[in-house]
C-alpha positions as a Python dict, from the first residue, in 0.01 Angstrom:
ca = {
    (1, 'M'): (0, 0, 0),
    (2, 'S'): (250, -197, -243),
    (3, 'K'): (139, -417, -488),
    (4, 'F'): (182, -688, -296),
    (5, 'S'): (-17, -621, -14),
    (6, 'Q'): (-283, -481, -204),
    (7, 'Y'): (-345, -804, -398),
    (8, 'D'): (-571, -1090, -310),
    (9, 'F'): (-420, -1441, -290),
    (10, 'A'): (-778, -1589, -273),
    (11, 'G'): (-778, -1921, -502),
    (12, 'Q'): (-449, -1889, -651),
    (13, 'K'): (-171, -2076, -691),
    (14, 'A'): (116, -1810, -522),
    (15, 'L'): (461, -1918, -669),
    (16, 'I'): (733, -1744, -474),
    (17, 'R'): (1094, -1776, -578),
    (18, 'V'): (1253, -1757, -256),
    (19, 'D'): (1645, -1803, -83),
    (20, 'F'): (1642, -2119, 149),
    (21, 'N'): (1982, -2139, 84),
    (22, 'V'): (2064, -2179, 422),
    (23, 'P'): (2390, -2389, 568),
    (24, 'L'): (2391, -2729, 691),
    (25, 'N'): (2588, -2949, 904),
    (26, 'D'): (2659, -3251, 875),
    (27, 'K'): (2365, -3432, 1040),
    (28, 'Y'): (2126, -3163, 803),
    (29, 'E'): (2053, -2931, 1056),
    (30, 'I'): (1984, -2575, 975),
    (31, 'T'): (2269, -2360, 1149),
    (32, 'D'): (2150, -2005, 1062),
    (33, 'D'): (1768, -1979, 973),
    (34, 'T'): (1801, -1573, 883),
    (35, 'R'): (1696, -1648, 467),
    (36, 'M'): (1462, -1853, 600),
    (37, 'R'): (1277, -1590, 879),
    (38, 'A'): (1287, -1318, 621),
    (39, 'A'): (1032, -1523, 404),
    (40, 'I'): (759, -1583, 631),
    (41, 'P'): (574, -1270, 612),
    (42, 'T'): (535, -1299, 260),
    (43, 'I'): (405, -1649, 282),
    (44, 'E'): (200, -1578, 556),
    (45, 'K'): (12, -1310, 392),
    (46, 'I'): (-91, -1539, 108),
    (47, 'L'): (-147, -1862, 338),
    (48, 'K'): (-417, -1570, 543),
    (49, 'D'): (-582, -1452, 196),
    (50, 'G'): (-645, -1799, 146),
    (51, 'G'): (-393, -1884, -96),
    (52, 'K'): (-158, -2167, -229),
    (53, 'V'): (183, -2137, -187),
    (54, 'I'): (432, -2302, -415),
    (55, 'L'): (805, -2261, -295),
    (56, 'M'): (1092, -2308, -533),
    (57, 'S'): (1498, -2241, -378),
    (58, 'H'): (1808, -2361, -521),
    (59, 'L'): (2048, -2488, -207),
    (60, 'G'): (2442, -2503, -251),
    (61, 'R'): (2605, -2590, -578),
    (62, 'P'): (2501, -2941, -642),
    (63, 'K'): (2740, -3017, -910),
    (64, 'D'): (2539, -3384, -1056),
    (65, 'G'): (2186, -3364, -1016),
    (66, 'P'): (1996, -3503, -733),
    (67, 'T'): (2184, -3566, -424),
    (68, 'E'): (2077, -3597, -71),
    (69, 'K'): (2345, -3342, 37),
    (70, 'Y'): (2159, -3046, -143),
    (71, 'S'): (1789, -3150, -80),
    (72, 'L'): (1545, -2922, 24),
    (73, 'K'): (1356, -3185, 198),
    (74, 'H'): (1574, -3170, 513),
    (75, 'I'): (1458, -2792, 583),
    (76, 'V'): (1054, -2925, 575),
    (77, 'P'): (1039, -2960, 927),
    (78, 'H'): (1177, -2562, 1038),
    (79, 'L'): (967, -2461, 797),
    (80, 'T'): (613, -2602, 935),
    (81, 'E'): (780, -2499, 1245),
    (82, 'L'): (846, -2136, 1124),
    (83, 'L'): (500, -2085, 970),
    (84, 'G'): (336, -2186, 1255),
    (85, 'G'): (246, -2529, 1187),
    (86, 'A'): (91, -2468, 817),
    (87, 'K'): (65, -2785, 658),
    (88, 'V'): (412, -2787, 427),
    (89, 'H'): (409, -3061, 153),
    (90, 'F'): (721, -3148, -42),
    (91, 'A'): (719, -3223, -385),
    (92, 'S'): (1053, -3469, -527),
    (93, 'D'): (1094, -3293, -836),
    (94, 'C'): (1070, -2904, -913),
    (95, 'I'): (924, -2996, -1314),
    (96, 'G'): (707, -3223, -1436),
    (97, 'A'): (454, -3471, -1341),
    (98, 'T'): (550, -3500, -989),
    (99, 'A'): (570, -3125, -961),
    (100, 'H'): (211, -3129, -1133),
    (101, 'D'): (95, -3411, -946),
    (102, 'A'): (135, -3233, -583),
    (103, 'V'): (33, -2874, -693),
    (104, 'N'): (-281, -3022, -828),
    (105, 'T'): (-341, -3166, -498),
    (106, 'L'): (-279, -2886, -286),
    (107, 'Q'): (-531, -2698, -82),
    (108, 'N'): (-590, -2342, -23),
    (109, 'G'): (-417, -2213, 297),
    (110, 'E'): (-149, -2501, 251),
    (111, 'V'): (266, -2456, 113),
    (112, 'L'): (445, -2662, -132),
    (113, 'L'): (826, -2734, -144),
    (114, 'L'): (962, -2795, -460),
    (115, 'E'): (1312, -2973, -487),
    (116, 'N'): (1615, -2798, -527),
    (117, 'L'): (1611, -2573, -857),
    (118, 'R'): (2020, -2633, -926),
    (119, 'F'): (1918, -3061, -959),
    (120, 'Y'): (1950, -2889, -1348),
    (121, 'K'): (2171, -2708, -1468),
    (122, 'E'): (1890, -2531, -1686),
    (123, 'E'): (1838, -2308, -1408),
    (124, 'E'): (2174, -2151, -1356),
    (125, 'K'): (2174, -2122, -1749),
    (126, 'G'): (1896, -1889, -1752),
    (127, 'N'): (1736, -2145, -1984),
    (128, 'E'): (1398, -2037, -2084),
    (129, 'E'): (1235, -2382, -2135),
    (130, 'F'): (1307, -2457, -1808),
    (131, 'A'): (1162, -2131, -1642),
    (132, 'G'): (886, -2234, -1904),
    (133, 'K'): (765, -2542, -1696),
    (134, 'L'): (856, -2400, -1325),
    (135, 'A'): (551, -2128, -1452),
    (136, 'E'): (274, -2382, -1542),
    (137, 'L'): (269, -2456, -1201),
    (138, 'G'): (139, -2116, -1049),
    (139, 'D'): (-115, -1863, -1141),
    (140, 'V'): (154, -1565, -977),
    (141, 'Y'): (463, -1535, -996),
    (142, 'I'): (619, -1338, -667),
    (143, 'N'): (1050, -1265, -640),
    (144, 'D'): (1145, -1270, -302),
    (145, 'A'): (1483, -1363, -337),
    (146, 'F'): (1699, -1080, -267),
    (147, 'G'): (2013, -1300, -241),
    (148, 'T'): (2008, -1434, -597),
    (149, 'A'): (1851, -1101, -769),
    (150, 'H'): (2181, -1035, -926),
    (151, 'R'): (2180, -1382, -1107),
    (152, 'A'): (2038, -1409, -1443),
    (153, 'H'): (1878, -1746, -1403),
    (154, 'A'): (1592, -1970, -1519),
    (155, 'S'): (1356, -1873, -1191),
    (156, 'T'): (1485, -1544, -1058),
    (157, 'A'): (1474, -1350, -1414),
    (158, 'I'): (1349, -1542, -1746),
    (159, 'I'): (1017, -1680, -1577),
    (160, 'A'): (829, -1342, -1487),
    (161, 'K'): (849, -1295, -1871),
    (162, 'F'): (561, -1613, -1855),
    (163, 'F'): (324, -1382, -1645),
    (164, 'D'): (107, -1057, -1738),
    (165, 'A'): (225, -736, -1515),
    (166, 'D'): (-89, -763, -1264),
    (167, 'K'): (58, -1152, -1240),
    (168, 'K'): (382, -1093, -1113),
    (169, 'M'): (525, -848, -831),
    (170, 'F'): (822, -898, -521),
    (171, 'G'): (786, -996, -215),
    (172, 'L'): (833, -870, 104),
    (173, 'V'): (1173, -900, 113),
    (174, 'M'): (1258, -821, -172),
    (175, 'E'): (1036, -467, -136),
    (176, 'G'): (1207, -387, 224),
    (177, 'E'): (1509, -446, 29),
    (178, 'V'): (1506, -250, -260),
    (179, 'S'): (1377, 42, -82),
    (180, 'S'): (1612, -19, 158),
    (181, 'A'): (1932, 41, -93),
    (182, 'E'): (1700, 307, -278),
    (183, 'K'): (1686, 495, 39),
    (184, 'V'): (2049, 483, 69),
    (185, 'L'): (2120, 510, -267),
    (186, 'H'): (1939, 816, -411),
    (187, 'G'): (1767, 944, -109),
    (188, 'A'): (2027, 1012, 179),
    (189, 'E'): (2027, 1243, 425),
    (190, 'N'): (2417, 1393, 542),
    (191, 'P'): (2619, 1316, 663),
    (192, 'F'): (2615, 977, 483),
    (193, 'T'): (2887, 753, 579),
    (194, 'A'): (2987, 415, 437),
    (195, 'I'): (3185, 152, 615),
    (196, 'I'): (3328, -80, 376),
    (197, 'G'): (3581, -353, 491),
    (198, 'G'): (3678, -697, 371),
    (199, 'A'): (3992, -874, 275),
    (200, 'K'): (4041, -726, -95),
    (201, 'V'): (4027, -412, -285),
    (202, 'S'): (3978, -544, -596),
    (203, 'D'): (3635, -638, -447),
    (204, 'K'): (3544, -329, -353),
    (205, 'I'): (3712, -114, -620),
    (206, 'L'): (3310, -60, -819),
    (207, 'I'): (3117, 24, -476),
    (208, 'I'): (3375, 265, -319),
    (209, 'E'): (3355, 476, -690),
    (210, 'N'): (3022, 466, -686),
    (211, 'L'): (3007, 631, -309),
    (212, 'L'): (3219, 887, -427),
    (213, 'E'): (2980, 1004, -610),
    (214, 'R'): (2702, 1007, -297),
    (215, 'A'): (2861, 967, 3),
    (216, 'T'): (3029, 1270, 239),
    (217, 'D'): (3255, 984, 429),
    (218, 'I'): (3385, 689, 395),
    (219, 'I'): (3568, 417, 634),
    (220, 'I'): (3798, 189, 510),
    (221, 'G'): (3915, -112, 738),
    (222, 'G'): (3961, -467, 710),
    (223, 'G'): (4242, -628, 519),
    (224, 'M'): (4203, -376, 257),
    (225, 'A'): (4298, -62, 444),
    (226, 'Y'): (4710, -169, 410),
    (227, 'T'): (4678, -190, 64),
    (228, 'F'): (4573, 202, 83),
    (229, 'M'): (4845, 226, 391),
    (230, 'K'): (5136, 40, 135),
    (231, 'A'): (5035, 259, -165),
    (232, 'Q'): (5091, 546, 56),
    (233, 'G'): (5436, 462, 102),
    (234, 'G'): (5358, 293, 480),
    (235, 'K'): (5527, -12, 643),
    (236, 'I'): (5294, -263, 654),
    (237, 'G'): (5470, -600, 778),
    (238, 'N'): (5307, -924, 702),
    (239, 'S'): (4978, -779, 653),
    (240, 'L'): (4754, -835, 370),
    (241, 'C'): (4843, -616, 50),
    (242, 'E'): (4713, -638, -299),
    (243, 'E'): (5036, -528, -487),
    (244, 'D'): (4840, -461, -802),
    (245, 'R'): (4618, -239, -708),
    (246, 'L'): (4880, 12, -512),
    (247, 'E'): (4820, 221, -831),
    (248, 'M'): (4430, 186, -764),
    (249, 'A'): (4447, 261, -469),
    (250, 'N'): (4587, 549, -490),
    (251, 'E'): (4335, 719, -793),
    (252, 'L'): (4083, 601, -535),
    (253, 'L'): (4272, 889, -290),
    (254, 'A'): (4284, 1167, -528),
    (255, 'K'): (3941, 1110, -685),
    (256, 'A'): (3824, 1086, -308),
    (257, 'A'): (3990, 1405, -236),
    (258, 'A'): (3899, 1574, -542),
    (259, 'K'): (3529, 1541, -459),
    (260, 'G'): (3570, 1635, -130),
    (261, 'V'): (3496, 1295, 25),
    (262, 'N'): (3681, 1229, 314),
    (263, 'I'): (3878, 883, 353),
    (264, 'H'): (3962, 762, 689),
    (265, 'L'): (4196, 481, 753),
    (266, 'P'): (4292, 309, 1057),
    (267, 'S'): (4516, 513, 1199),
    (268, 'D'): (4638, 222, 1412),
    (269, 'S'): (4572, -178, 1444),
    (270, 'I'): (4591, -485, 1615),
    (271, 'I'): (4863, -686, 1524),
    (272, 'A'): (5005, -1016, 1582),
    (273, 'D'): (5267, -1206, 1497),
    (274, 'A'): (5069, -1526, 1329),
    (275, 'F'): (4737, -1540, 1200),
    (276, 'S'): (4643, -1732, 1525),
    (277, 'E'): (4433, -1706, 1829),
    (278, 'S'): (4679, -1803, 2028),
    (279, 'A'): (4875, -1554, 1870),
    (280, 'N'): (5138, -1250, 2095),
    (281, 'V'): (4916, -936, 2005),
    (282, 'S'): (5027, -571, 2029),
    (283, 'V'): (4883, -253, 1912),
    (284, 'S'): (5107, -70, 1641),
    (285, 'P'): (5057, 223, 1381),
    (286, 'S'): (4878, 119, 1060),
    (287, 'N'): (5170, 283, 870),
    (288, 'A'): (5450, 115, 1096),
    (289, 'I'): (5382, -219, 1147),
    (290, 'P'): (5722, -448, 1220),
    (291, 'D'): (5849, -741, 995),
    (292, 'G'): (5671, -1059, 1131),
    (293, 'W'): (5364, -900, 1220),
    (294, 'L'): (5021, -808, 1035),
    (295, 'G'): (4736, -630, 1136),
    (296, 'L'): (4436, -839, 1216),
    (297, 'D'): (4189, -535, 1360),
    (298, 'I'): (4144, -207, 1352),
    (299, 'G'): (4340, -38, 1691),
    (300, 'P'): (4173, 175, 1920),
    (301, 'A'): (4285, 518, 1841),
    (302, 'A'): (4105, 355, 1503),
    (303, 'S'): (3768, 259, 1682),
    (304, 'N'): (3707, 565, 1847),
    (305, 'Q'): (3806, 782, 1538),
    (306, 'F'): (3542, 604, 1323),
    (307, 'A'): (3308, 554, 1594),
    (308, 'N'): (3307, 943, 1632),
    (309, 'V'): (3205, 972, 1220),
    (310, 'I'): (2973, 705, 1242),
    (311, 'R'): (2763, 865, 1586),
    (312, 'H'): (2752, 1208, 1358),
    (313, 'S'): (2610, 1054, 1032),
    (314, 'R'): (2246, 1081, 911),
    (315, 'T'): (2275, 760, 649),
    (316, 'I'): (2519, 457, 700),
    (317, 'L'): (2627, 192, 454),
    (318, 'W'): (2815, -107, 656),
    (319, 'N'): (2994, -373, 397),
    (320, 'G'): (3215, -515, 552),
    (321, 'P'): (3394, -622, 898),
    (322, 'M'): (3706, -430, 1012),
    (323, 'G'): (3930, -729, 1143),
    (324, 'V'): (3938, -1136, 1183),
    (325, 'F'): (3604, -1076, 1443),
    (326, 'E'): (3579, -1477, 1421),
    (327, 'M'): (3827, -1470, 1662),
    (328, 'A'): (3764, -1286, 1985),
    (329, 'K'): (4110, -1135, 1986),
    (330, 'F'): (4045, -899, 1628),
    (331, 'Q'): (3656, -853, 1709),
    (332, 'A'): (3717, -492, 1924),
    (333, 'G'): (3684, -294, 1584),
    (334, 'T'): (3399, -440, 1476),
    (335, 'K'): (3222, -462, 1782),
    (336, 'A'): (3289, -73, 1822),
    (337, 'I'): (3145, -64, 1493),
    (338, 'A'): (2854, -180, 1582),
    (339, 'D'): (2811, -6, 1875),
    (340, 'A'): (2804, 319, 1666),
    (341, 'V'): (2613, 208, 1438),
    (342, 'A'): (2367, 116, 1689),
    (343, 'D'): (2388, 460, 1873),
    (344, 'A'): (2362, 666, 1530),
    (345, 'T'): (2041, 425, 1462),
    (346, 'Q'): (1874, 513, 1784),
    (347, 'N'): (1980, 890, 1750),
    (348, 'G'): (1748, 877, 1407),
    (349, 'A'): (2032, 790, 1178),
    (350, 'F'): (1918, 538, 889),
    (351, 'S'): (2128, 169, 860),
    (352, 'L'): (2140, -28, 576),
    (353, 'V'): (2390, -338, 676),
    (354, 'G'): (2465, -567, 383),
    (355, 'G'): (2701, -852, 287),
    (356, 'G'): (2793, -1148, 471),
    (357, 'D'): (3026, -1082, 709),
    (358, 'S'): (2889, -762, 870),
    (359, 'V'): (2564, -955, 890),
    (360, 'A'): (2710, -1230, 1070),
    (361, 'A'): (2896, -986, 1272),
    (362, 'V'): (2531, -747, 1351),
    (363, 'N'): (2434, -1087, 1482),
    (364, 'Q'): (2689, -1212, 1628),
    (365, 'F'): (2704, -910, 1847),
    (366, 'G'): (2322, -888, 1888),
    (367, 'Y'): (2261, -570, 1702),
    (368, 'T'): (2003, -734, 1423),
    (369, 'D'): (1777, -479, 1552),
    (370, 'K'): (1945, -174, 1664),
    (371, 'V'): (2043, -84, 1317),
    (372, 'S'): (1768, -16, 1046),
    (373, 'Y'): (1790, -294, 792),
    (374, 'V'): (1976, -562, 759),
    (375, 'S'): (2034, -728, 403),
    (376, 'T'): (1974, -1095, 301),
    (377, 'G'): (2190, -1012, -15),
    (378, 'G'): (2599, -1007, -48),
    (379, 'G'): (2666, -1064, -351),
    (380, 'A'): (2342, -924, -482),
    (381, 'M'): (2377, -600, -248),
    (382, 'L'): (2693, -546, -354),
    (383, 'E'): (2624, -526, -680),
    (384, 'Y'): (2352, -281, -637),
    (385, 'F'): (2557, -48, -469),
    (386, 'E'): (2822, -58, -772),
    (387, 'G'): (2500, 95, -953),
    (388, 'K'): (2449, -246, -1148),
    (389, 'E'): (2091, -309, -1238),
    (390, 'L'): (2000, -709, -1099),
    (391, 'P'): (1863, -911, -1337),
    (392, 'G'): (1584, -1030, -1095),
    (393, 'I'): (1463, -697, -1001),
    (394, 'A'): (1452, -583, -1405),
    (395, 'A'): (1254, -873, -1498),
    (396, 'V'): (959, -841, -1252),
    (397, 'K'): (952, -445, -1310),
    (398, 'A'): (942, -498, -1692),
}
């Protein structure tokens, strides 16, 4: 059992760093509560033990202190609903007398949500004094915010030093994220296929290089595929291309060949004469796209080719879509990948999906429960798979 699961929180003030950075519309309504729902089991365990839950999070990127737009008070009603009607209080500050008074009146089995940490510039600067003021509010520190684990902020990396080793731990979200990532990085069963999509090669160079040491197959889709196509002498029309990364693309292909890693590029593409839902659409070889046209999704042959590789895999990492799946005309490739990942998972493969757009695609197509694990941390997961040590993880382990 994990440290968190074994800990008895009865009568303890549990200070939890959660990731409640959820999107709000202009009426302050939550449009995607995935991150909130992920944290509920951690909160419920503490409440069940008879502990006091003090939640701290950021919301958005406020520039100049407190603003209505970025106040966490807007999420209190939905948090109450997710917790089955548990008593949720709100403190209009995260430090100082307001926060202390709210903590002092908190009863066992109740929840207190502190105001947005980023209303203080000290949070993002990793200020030790600010971290110390936050630490005063709890008996135990729990980091359950994988989405911010790659940031050396006061509430994620600095605060842990104010707690003894037996009083700081990961929550269930962090435990699940870290163990799933570790399983893929260090315990993968072969064939291990990494599916890497998205717009830019430059965003994914480090993750591809790290995966060349581990994966048997790497599937490359999305806009970044056309940089590889052009690097090999192909014609890509008006498709997305990073001209300054052509040499790098060829170097990655050469490294893969030297290591015996199979790189799969899309043989064909769905092309359009404009970046628009109403554009004219055709199918073309990915290395022979006519001038004036651009690739916006992988084609039917590439979809079948990629799906075949995925279905024969035992470990799957998926980061990034195959095309502009937000537009119906260009979502077939990403959906085909989702289908194949779900099929492979059903047949015993371990599948980890991470990165904002991949998670959005899995949610959109209704496959959240058909893969092994969906990561809540886009940037954090990317850096983890680049082989970097994440400050939020290192601080709790220290």
